[in-house]
C-alpha positions as CSV (number, residue, x, y, z in Angstrom):
1,X,-6.9,3.2,8.3
2,X,-6.1,-0.2,10.5
3,X,-7.5,-3.5,10.5
4,X,-7.3,-7.2,12.2
5,X,-5.5,-9.1,9.6
6,X,-6.9,-12.3,10.3
7,X,-10.4,-11.0,9.7
8,X,-9.3,-8.8,6.6
9,X,-7.7,-12.1,5.0
10,X,-11.0,-14.0,6.3
11,X,-14.3,-12.0,5.0
12,X,-12.7,-9.8,2.5
13,X,-12.1,-11.9,-0.9
14,X,-15.5,-13.2,0.0
15,X,-16.8,-9.8,-0.2
16,X,-18.5,-9.1,3.3
17,X,-18.3,-5.7,4.9
18,X,-15.2,-5.0,6.8
19,X,-16.6,-2.1,8.8
20,X,-16.4,-3.8,12.1
21,X,-12.9,-4.8,11.6
22,X,-11.1,-1.6,10.4
23,X,-10.4,0.9,12.5
24,X,-9.2,4.3,12.6
25,X,-5.4,5.3,12.7
26,X,-4.0,4.4,16.7
27,X,-1.0,5.3,17.8
28,X,-0.5,2.2,20.3
29,X,3.4,3.7,20.5
30,X,1.9,6.5,22.5
31,X,-0.6,4.2,24.9
32,X,2.5,2.3,25.6
33,X,4.9,5.3,26.6
34,X,1.9,6.4,29.1
35,X,2.2,2.5,30.7
36,X,6.2,3.1,31.0
37,X,7.4,1.8,28.1
38,X,9.9,2.6,25.6
39,X,8.1,2.9,22.4
40,X,8.7,2.9,18.5
41,X,6.0,3.4,15.8
42,X,8.1,1.1,12.7
43,X,6.2,2.0,8.9
44,X,9.9,2.0,7.4
45,X,13.4,-0.2,7.8
46,X,14.8,3.1,8.5
47,X,12.1,3.4,11.3
48,X,14.3,0.3,13.2
49,X,17.4,2.7,13.8
50,X,15.1,3.3,17.3
51,X,14.9,-0.3,18.2
52,X,18.6,-0.7,17.4
53,X,19.5,2.1,19.3
54,X,17.6,0.4,22.6
55,X,19.2,-2.6,22.3
56,X,22.5,-0.5,22.5
57,X,21.4,1.5,25.4
58,X,20.7,0.1,29.0
59,X,17.0,-1.2,28.4
60,X,15.7,0.2,32.1
61,X,12.0,-0.2,30.4
62,X,10.6,-2.7,28.2
63,X,10.3,-1.9,24.3
64,X,7.0,-1.8,22.5
65,X,7.2,-2.2,18.6
66,X,4.2,-1.3,16.8
67,X,4.9,-2.3,13.6
68,X,2.5,-1.0,10.7
69,X,2.2,-3.4,7.9
70,X,1.1,-2.2,4.5
71,X,-2.4,-3.4,3.0
72,X,-1.9,-4.0,-0.7
73,X,0.3,-7.2,0.6
74,X,-1.4,-9.3,3.3
75,X,0.0,-12.1,5.2
76,X,0.9,-15.0,2.8
77,X,0.3,-17.6,6.0
78,X,-3.1,-16.3,6.6
79,X,-4.2,-16.2,3.1
80,X,-3.1,-19.7,3.0
81,X,-4.7,-20.6,5.9
82,X,-8.1,-19.3,5.4
83,X,-8.0,-20.4,1.7
84,X,-11.0,-22.7,1.3
85,X,-12.5,-21.8,4.4
């Protein structure tokens, strides 16, 4: 399951339903490849090897990095930004 991070941080702690800000898994890298990008999905540090390879290569197409983040540890700066709102 994916989600819009800011909305999750804003509405989740207040107990509001998150069904309108959550969406099924999406392969954004595949969409980017369809538009001529080189693309990689990053879930672990090891996945960053593809980025290193792109940097070392000819870079004949832009690179899109679909960075997946974990749900159990939100962005600290978003939590701080929405505190008290």
